[in-house]
C-alpha positions in Angstrom: -38.8 -11.3 -88.9 -40.3 -12.7 -92.1 -43.2 -15.1 -92.2 -41.0 -18.1 -93.2 -38.7 -17.6 -90.2 -41.7 -17.2 -87.8 -43.3 -20.4 -89.3 -40.1 -22.3 -88.6 -40.0 -21.2 -85.0 -43.6 -22.2 -84.5 -43.0 -25.5 -86.2 -40.0 -26.3 -83.8 -42.1 -25.2 -80.8 -44.9 -27.6 -81.8 -42.5 -30.5 -82.1 -40.9 -29.7 -78.7 -43.9 -28.7 -76.6 -46.8 -30.7 -78.2 -45.1 -33.7 -79.6 -42.6 -34.0 -76.7 -39.6 -34.5 -79.0 -36.2 -33.7 -77.6 -34.0 -30.9 -78.9 -31.6 -33.5 -80.3 -34.4 -35.3 -82.2 -35.7 -32.0 -83.6 -32.2 -31.0 -84.7 -31.8 -34.3 -86.5 -35.2 -33.9 -88.2 -34.3 -30.4 -89.5 -30.7 -31.3 -90.1 -29.4 -28.4 -88.0 -27.4 -28.2 -84.7 -29.0 -28.5 -81.3 -28.0 -24.8 -80.6 -30.2 -23.7 -83.5 -33.2 -25.5 -81.9 -32.4 -24.0 -78.5 -32.3 -20.5 -79.9 -35.5 -21.0 -81.8 -37.3 -22.2 -78.6 -36.0 -19.1 -76.8 -37.3 -16.8 -79.6 -40.7 -18.6 -79.3 -40.8 -17.4 -75.7 -39.4 -14.0 -76.3 -42.0 -13.3 -79.1 -44.8 -14.7 -76.9 -45.5 -17.4 -79.4 -45.2 -19.7 -76.4 -46.5 -18.8 -73.0 -46.4 -20.7 -69.7 -49.0 -20.7 -67.0 -48.7 -22.5 -63.7 -52.3 -23.5 -62.7 -52.0 -24.4 -59.1 -53.2 -22.7 -55.9 -49.9 -23.3 -54.2 -47.9 -21.2 -56.8 -48.2 -17.9 -54.9 -46.9 -19.4 -51.7 -44.1 -21.3 -53.4 -43.1 -18.1 -55.4 -43.2 -16.1 -52.1 -40.9 -18.6 -50.5 -38.4 -18.4 -53.4 -38.5 -14.6 -53.4 -37.8 -14.4 -49.7 -35.0 -16.9 -49.9 -33.4 -14.9 -52.7 -34.0 -11.4 -51.2 -32.7 -12.2 -47.7 -30.2 -15.0 -48.7 -31.9 -17.5 -46.4 -31.3 -21.2 -46.3 -35.0 -22.0 -46.5 -38.3 -20.3 -46.1 -41.6 -22.1 -45.3 -44.7 -20.0 -45.7 -48.2 -21.0 -44.4 -51.1 -19.4 -46.4 -53.4 -17.2 -44.3 -56.4 -16.9 -46.6 -59.3 -15.8 -44.4 -58.1 -17.7 -41.3 -58.3 -16.4 -37.7 -55.0 -15.7 -35.8 -55.4 -19.0 -33.9 -55.9 -21.0 -37.1 -52.9 -19.2 -38.7 -50.7 -20.0 -35.7 -51.7 -23.6 -35.8 -51.0 -23.9 -39.5 -47.5 -22.3 -39.0 -46.8 -24.8 -36.2 -47.8 -27.7 -38.5 -45.4 -26.4 -41.2 -42.7 -26.2 -38.5 -43.3 -29.8 -37.4 -43.0 -31.0 -41.0 -39.8 -29.2 -41.6 -38.2 -30.3 -38.3 -39.2 -33.9 -38.8 -36.7 -34.1 -41.7 -34.0 -31.9 -40.1 -33.9 -33.9 -36.9 -32.6 -36.9 -38.9 -29.3 -35.1 -39.8 -28.4 -33.1 -36.6 -27.2 -34.2 -33.1 -27.7 -31.1 -30.9 -30.7 -28.9 -31.0 -31.1 -25.7 -29.0 -34.5 -24.8 -27.5 -35.7 -21.5 -26.3 -39.1 -20.8 -24.5 -42.5 -19.3 -25.0 -45.9 -20.0 -26.4 -44.7 -20.9 -29.9 -42.2 -23.5 -28.7 -44.7 -24.9 -26.2 -47.2 -25.3 -29.1 -44.5 -27.0 -31.1 -43.9 -29.5 -28.3 -47.6 -30.3 -28.0 -48.1 -30.8 -31.8 -45.0 -32.8 -32.4 -45.8 -36.5 -33.1 -44.1 -39.4 -31.3 -40.9 -40.4 -33.2 -37.6 -42.0 -32.4 -34.5 -39.8 -32.6 -31.9 -41.6 -30.5 -29.1 -39.4 -31.9 -30.6 -36.2 -30.7 -29.8 -34.1 -27.6 -32.0 -31.1 -26.8 -30.3 -28.2 -25.1 -32.0 -25.2 -23.4 -30.7 -21.8 -24.5 -32.1 -19.8 -21.6 -32.9 -20.4 -18.0 -36.2 -22.2 -17.3 -37.3 -22.0 -13.7 -40.4 -20.3 -12.4 -43.8 -21.0 -11.0 -45.9 -19.2 -13.7 -46.6 -20.6 -17.2 -44.4 -23.6 -16.4 -45.2 -25.4 -19.7 -43.7 -22.5 -21.6 -40.3 -22.6 -19.9 -37.3 -23.9 -21.7 -36.6 -26.9 -19.4 -40.2 -28.0 -19.6 -40.3 -27.7 -23.3 -37.1 -29.7 -23.6 -38.6 -32.4 -21.3 -41.9 -32.5 -23.3 -40.0 -32.7 -26.6 -37.7 -35.4 -25.2 -40.7 -37.6 -24.4 -42.0 -37.1 -28.0 -38.7 -37.8 -29.7 -37.3 -40.5 -27.4 -34.0 -38.6 -27.2 -31.7 -37.1 -24.7 -32.0 -33.6 -23.2 -30.0 -31.2 -20.9 -31.4 -28.8 -18.4 -30.4 -25.3 -17.3 -31.4 -25.0 -13.7 -31.5 -21.2 -13.5 -34.3 -18.6 -14.0 -34.6 -16.9 -17.4 -34.2 -13.6 -15.6 -32.1 -12.8 -12.6 -33.2 -10.2 -10.1 -30.1 -8.1 -10.6 -26.6 -8.4 -12.2 -25.0 -9.6 -8.9 -27.3 -12.6 -8.7 -26.8 -13.2 -12.5 -23.0 -13.3 -11.9 -23.4 -15.8 -9.1 -25.2 -18.1 -11.6 -22.6 -17.6 -14.3 -19.9 -18.4 -11.7 -21.4 -21.8 -11.2 -19.5 -24.4 -13.3 -22.7 -26.3 -14.0 -24.5 -23.2 -15.3 -21.4 -22.2 -17.3 -21.2 -25.7 -18.9 -24.9 -25.6 -19.7 -24.7 -22.2 -21.5 -21.5 -23.4 -23.3 -23.5 -26.4 -24.6 -26.1 -24.0 -25.9 -23.5 -22.1 -28.0 -22.4 -25.3 -29.6 -25.7 -26.8 -31.0 -26.1 -27.7 -34.7 -29.5 -26.1 -34.9 -31.6 -23.9 -32.7 -35.3 -23.3 -32.7 -36.6 -19.8 -31.8 -39.7 -17.7 -31.8 -39.6 -13.9 -32.3 -41.9 -11.7 -30.4 -42.9 -8.0 -30.4 -42.2 -6.1 -27.2 -45.7 -4.6 -26.9 -49.1 -6.2 -27.0 -49.4 -9.9 -26.6 -45.9 -10.5 -25.0 -45.5 -13.4 -22.6 -42.7 -11.7 -20.6 -45.0 -8.8 -19.9 -47.9 -11.1 -19.0 -45.9 -13.1 -16.4 -44.3 -10.0 -14.9 -40.8 -10.3 -16.3 -41.3 -7.0 -18.2 -42.7 -4.1 -16.2 -44.2 -0.8 -17.4 -40.8 0.8 -16.7 -39.2 -1.7 -19.0 -41.8 -0.9 -21.7 -41.0 2.7 -21.4 -37.3 1.9 -21.8 -38.1 -0.2 -24.9 -39.8 2.8 -26.5 -36.8 5.0 -25.7 -34.5 2.5 -27.3 -36.7 1.9 -30.4 -37.1 -1.8 -29.5 -39.0 -3.8 -32.2 -38.6 -7.4 -31.0 -37.1 -10.0 -28.8 -35.5 -13.4 -29.4 -34.4 -15.7 -26.5 -35.6 -12.8 -24.2 -32.9 -10.6 -25.8 -34.5 -7.3 -27.0 -33.3 -5.6 -30.1 -34.0 -2.5 -32.2 -35.0 -2.1 -35.8 -31.3 -2.7 -36.8 -31.3 -6.0 -35.0 -28.8 -4.6 -32.3 -29.2 -6.0 -28.8 -30.0 -3.0 -26.8 -28.6 -2.0 -23.4 -31.6 -2.4 -21.1 -32.4 -3.9 -17.7 -33.8 -7.2 -19.0 -30.9 -7.9 -21.4 -28.5 -7.3 -18.6 -30.3 -9.8 -16.3 -31.1 -12.6 -18.8 -29.5 -16.0 -18.1 -29.1 -17.3 -21.6 -27.0 -17.0 -24.8 -26.8 -13.6 -26.4 -27.8 -12.6 -29.9 -24.1 -12.4 -31.0 -23.8 -16.0 -29.8 -27.0 -17.0 -31.6 -25.6 -15.7 -34.8 -22.8 -18.3 -34.7 -25.2 -21.3 -34.6 -25.1 -23.1 -38.0 -28.9 -23.3 -38.5 -31.1 -20.8 -36.7 -34.8 -21.7 -37.2 -37.3 -19.0 -36.5 -41.0 -19.7 -36.2 -43.4 -16.7 -36.2 -47.1 -15.9 -36.9 -49.2 -12.8 -36.6 -48.7 -9.4 -38.1 -47.7 -7.8 -34.8 -44.4 -9.7 -35.2 -43.6 -8.5 -38.7 -41.1 -5.8 -37.7 -39.4 -8.1 -35.3 -39.0 -10.9 -37.9 -37.7 -8.5 -40.5 -35.1 -7.0 -38.1 -34.0 -10.5 -37.0 -33.6 -11.7 -40.5 -31.6 -8.6 -41.7 -29.3 -8.9 -38.6 -28.4 -12.5 -39.5 -30.2 -14.2 -36.6 -32.1 -16.5 -39.0 -31.2 -19.1 -41.5 -34.5 -20.9 -41.8 -37.8 -19.0 -41.5 -41.2 -20.4 -41.0 -43.9 -17.8 -41.1 -47.4 -16.9 -42.4 -48.0 -15.2 -45.7 -49.0 -11.9 -44.1 -45.5 -11.6 -42.6 -44.0 -12.7 -45.9 -45.8 -10.0 -47.9 -44.6 -7.4 -45.4 -41.0 -8.6 -45.7 -41.1 -8.5 -49.5 -42.3 -4.9 -49.5 -39.7 -3.7 -47.0 
């Protein structure tokens, strides 16, 4: 490229970027076509005559969201920055992001499925009082028991109903039956059958994803025993969703708990139009990644530590 050509490219770039002229105005000034101006502006970028810098602290997070959406073909990803925050602070920040997202989504859906656990209980506590008369909340898993009542699906539905001034259904069954015979008796009930069918037909469902070991609520309240944990290890379990345990390929494994759960399955979850998963903490990174790859997630709300792990794997 000779000096005259380069000078012309710089001149066009100055008119466009510094003097805020349109491509049409510049084309008229130089008596050339708009396509000539467009090519010159592209050359200015290719030759590093013009460089762009985004000077904003939010750029890394926004860029991560975009990369995750593209890599995993997700409807939407919301990432909460972790910086030097504690696990409790990160969890609270992720919940706040989830509330912000759901406040908008609730305006355009009618039936929302609700699972159980610490994350969903936190969501119910943090949600502000709003009016969503069009909304019906539907439990996706049984929610009866005497331990950690505020974390059961029925209670979370009730707490959210009060916040949202909407309707809600209940599933009067335990999350986990003692054996398959008792489970069958629940499923034979027309009421339970109808409640589970309603869970399969929601517009959107809200889930948490948990790791099977460590800080797992099912283990703490006695649903998962040491024998179950040994079984999880043998089956290479990496996570659970709606109390359905799955391996690194996202396949629901054949184990005691999965055979006793009273709630919709992972295959049924996959058919829900918008599956929103909320997760924080690095211990859940493998579970989140497997759930996303298996197609159990459309919208993902996570912390940046999990996001970084997902982009590297």
